[in-house]
C-alpha positions in Angstrom: 0.0 0.0 0.0 1.4 3.4 -1.0 2.2 5.8 1.8 0.3 9.1 2.0 2.2 12.4 1.8 2.2 14.1 5.1 -0.8 16.5 5.8 -0.6 20.2 5.4 -0.9 20.5 9.2 2.1 18.3 9.7 4.1 20.2 7.2 3.2 23.5 8.8 4.3 22.2 12.2 7.6 20.9 10.7 8.3 24.3 9.3 7.5 26.0 12.6 10.1 23.7 14.4 12.9 25.8 12.8 14.8 27.4 15.8 14.4 24.3 18.0 17.8 23.0 17.0 21.0 23.5 19.1 23.2 26.4 18.2 26.2 26.0 15.9 24.6 23.5 13.4 25.0 24.0 9.7 21.8 24.3 7.6 21.7 20.7 6.6 22.0 19.5 10.2 19.4 22.0 11.2 16.9 20.5 8.8 17.8 17.0 9.9 17.1 18.1 13.5 13.8 19.6 12.6 12.7 16.3 11.0 14.0 14.2 13.9 12.2 16.4 16.4 9.0 16.1 14.4 9.4 12.3 14.5 10.1 12.3 18.2 7.0 14.4 18.9 4.8 12.2 16.8 4.1 14.9 14.2 5.7 12.6 11.6 5.0 8.9 12.2 6.1 5.6 10.6 4.8 5.3 7.1 4.4 9.0 6.5 5.8 10.2 3.1 7.7 13.4 2.9 6.9 15.8 0.0 9.1 15.6 -3.1 12.6 16.8 -2.6 12.0 19.9 -4.8 8.7 20.7 -3.0 10.2 20.2 0.5 13.4 22.1 -0.3 11.2 25.0 -1.5 9.0 24.9 1.7 12.1 24.9 3.9 13.8 27.6 2.0 16.9 25.6 1.2 18.6 24.2 -1.9 17.8 20.7 -3.1 21.5 19.8 -2.5 21.2 20.9 1.2 18.0 18.9 1.6 19.7 15.8 0.1 22.5 16.1 2.7 19.8 16.2 5.4 18.0 13.2 4.1 21.2 11.3 3.8 21.9 11.8 7.5 18.4 10.6 8.4 18.9 7.5 6.2 22.2 6.8 8.0 20.3 6.8 11.3 17.6 4.5 9.9 14.8 7.1 10.3 13.8 7.3 6.7 14.1 5.2 3.5 14.2 6.7 0.0 13.2 5.2 -3.3 13.7 6.7 -6.7 11.4 6.9 -9.7 8.0 8.5 -10.4 6.4 6.9 -7.3 9.6 7.3 -5.2 10.4 9.6 -2.3 11.3 9.5 1.4 9.2 7.7 3.9 9.5 7.7 7.7 10.8 4.3 8.7 10.5 4.3 12.5 9.5 6.2 15.6 12.3 7.7 17.8 12.2 6.4 21.3 14.6 7.9 23.9 15.6 5.3 26.5 14.9 5.8 30.2 18.7 6.1 30.7 18.9 9.0 28.2 15.9 10.7 29.7 17.1 10.3 33.2 20.6 11.6 32.4 19.2 14.7 30.7 16.7 15.4 33.5 19.4 14.9 36.1 21.8 17.3 34.4 19.2 20.1 34.0 19.1 22.4 37.0 16.0 23.0 39.1 16.3 26.7 38.2 16.3 25.9 34.5 13.3 23.6 34.9 11.4 26.3 36.8 12.2 28.8 34.0 11.0 26.4 31.4 7.8 25.7 33.4 7.1 29.5 33.8 7.4 30.0 30.1 5.3 27.0 29.2 2.6 28.0 31.7 2.5 31.5 30.2 2.3 30.2 26.6 -0.3 27.6 27.5 -2.5 30.1 29.4 -2.5 32.7 26.7 -3.0 30.1 24.0 -6.0 28.7 25.7 -7.4 32.2 26.4 -7.1 33.1 22.7 -8.4 29.6 21.6 -11.5 30.2 23.6 -12.4 33.1 21.3 -10.7 32.0 18.1 -10.8 28.3 17.8 -13.0 26.9 15.0 -15.1 23.7 15.3 -12.3 21.7 13.6 -9.8 22.9 16.2 -12.1 21.9 19.1 -12.7 18.5 17.5 -8.9 18.0 17.2 -8.4 18.8 20.8 -11.2 16.4 21.8 -9.7 13.7 19.7 -6.2 14.2 21.3 -7.7 14.3 24.8 -9.5 11.0 24.1 -6.4 9.4 22.6 -4.4 10.4 25.7 -7.0 8.9 28.0 -7.1 5.6 26.1 -3.3 5.2 25.4 -1.6 2.8 27.7 2.1 3.2 26.8 3.8 5.9 28.9 5.9 7.4 26.1 3.0 7.4 23.6 0.8 9.2 26.2 3.5 11.8 26.6 3.7 12.4 22.8 -0.1 12.9 22.7 0.0 15.3 25.7 2.7 17.3 23.9 0.6 17.5 20.7 -2.4 18.5 22.8 -0.5 21.6 24.1 0.6 22.5 20.5 -3.0 22.0 19.3 -4.2 24.6 21.9 -1.8 27.1 20.3 -3.0 26.1 16.8 -6.6 26.9 18.1 -5.4 30.3 19.1 -4.7 31.0 15.4 -1.3 32.3 16.2 1.7 31.0 14.3 4.2 32.7 16.7 2.5 31.1 19.8 2.5 27.7 18.0 6.2 28.0 17.1 7.1 28.8 20.7 4.8 25.9 22.0 6.4 23.5 19.5 9.9 24.4 20.6 9.0 24.1 24.3 7.4 20.7 23.8 10.4 19.6 21.7 12.7 20.4 24.6 10.4 18.7 27.2 10.3 15.5 25.1 14.0 15.1 25.8 13.5 15.6 29.6 10.2 13.8 30.4 11.0 10.8 32.5 8.0 9.5 34.5 7.2 6.8 37.0 5.6 3.8 35.2 1.9 3.4 36.3 1.8 6.8 37.8 -2.0 6.6 38.0 -2.8 9.7 40.1 -0.8 12.0 37.8 -2.3 10.5 34.7 -5.9 10.7 36.0 -5.2 14.4 36.9 -4.0 15.0 33.3 -7.1 13.5 31.9 -9.3 15.7 34.0 -7.3 18.8 33.2 -7.5 18.0 29.4 -11.3 17.7 29.8 -11.5 21.0 31.6 -9.4 22.8 29.0 -11.4 21.5 26.1 -14.7 22.2 27.8 -13.7 25.8 28.5 -12.6 26.4 25.0 -15.8 24.8 23.6 -17.8 27.1 26.0 -15.9 30.2 24.9 -14.9 30.8 28.5 -11.5 32.5 28.1 -10.8 32.9 31.9 -11.6 29.3 32.7 -9.6 28.0 29.7 -6.5 30.1 30.7 -6.8 28.9 34.3 -7.1 25.2 33.3 -4.3 25.3 30.8 -1.9 27.0 33.3 -2.9 24.5 36.1 -2.1 21.6 33.7 1.3 23.1 32.8 2.2 23.8 36.4 1.2 20.3 37.4 3.4 18.8 34.7 6.4 20.9 35.6 6.0 20.3 39.4 6.0 16.5 38.7 9.1 16.9 36.4 11.0 18.9 39.1 10.1 16.2 41.7 11.5 13.6 39.4 14.7 15.7 38.9 15.2 16.0 42.7 14.6 12.2 43.1 17.3 11.5 40.5 19.9 13.9 42.0 19.5 12.1 45.4 20.5 8.7 43.9 23.7 7.6 42.1 23.6 7.7 38.3 23.7 4.3 36.6 27.1 3.4 35.3 28.8 6.1 37.5 
């Protein structure tokens, strides 16, 4: 069965990820990082087909040669496979899954102050995005949020749930009809995806997240901007408090392999 070309929404999010890459990378490596981050966040999933090289290079504002260098790096990592010919192109081959060891190391090495700063920014972006979404979101935006909230509730795998929660936050910014807010939300969620290490079967926290998602969607559907802003900020604060607790737990125990 032939793979479908990624949706316009996925392509738009991929383009907005520019700026999420570490400093000092060349343009080809920046593009590779954008695509890798989109895979990590679940924006691009296994079987998705990228646009043609000429079309994707044009969208990214780079030369076809630069794009080919980026795609070659992704092929080397086994993230995409490319076929030639009229029906050819590059297809996402697998999902990126960071190991618990990688996540724990990154979270341990990130200071409490840096996590608090990240949490303050995320809460501010989430609150304003939800406030604007309550007045600007169209029925399709609300339907997408409801679908993500349901998928989060019904997903059992911890890391898959985290990806859905991340996309839920981004979807709120999309509902706000603000490309700048969406870009910032994407970059924040991309950073958090490399930090999020949770306790398996953390039932209380997951139940709280389900309730918070429901409250956010209900407030946006009801056009209640104040309630939407409060619910979104509470959800972000709860997430970051949990992450800081995990960071402190990790710093109090020896690192594996140390």
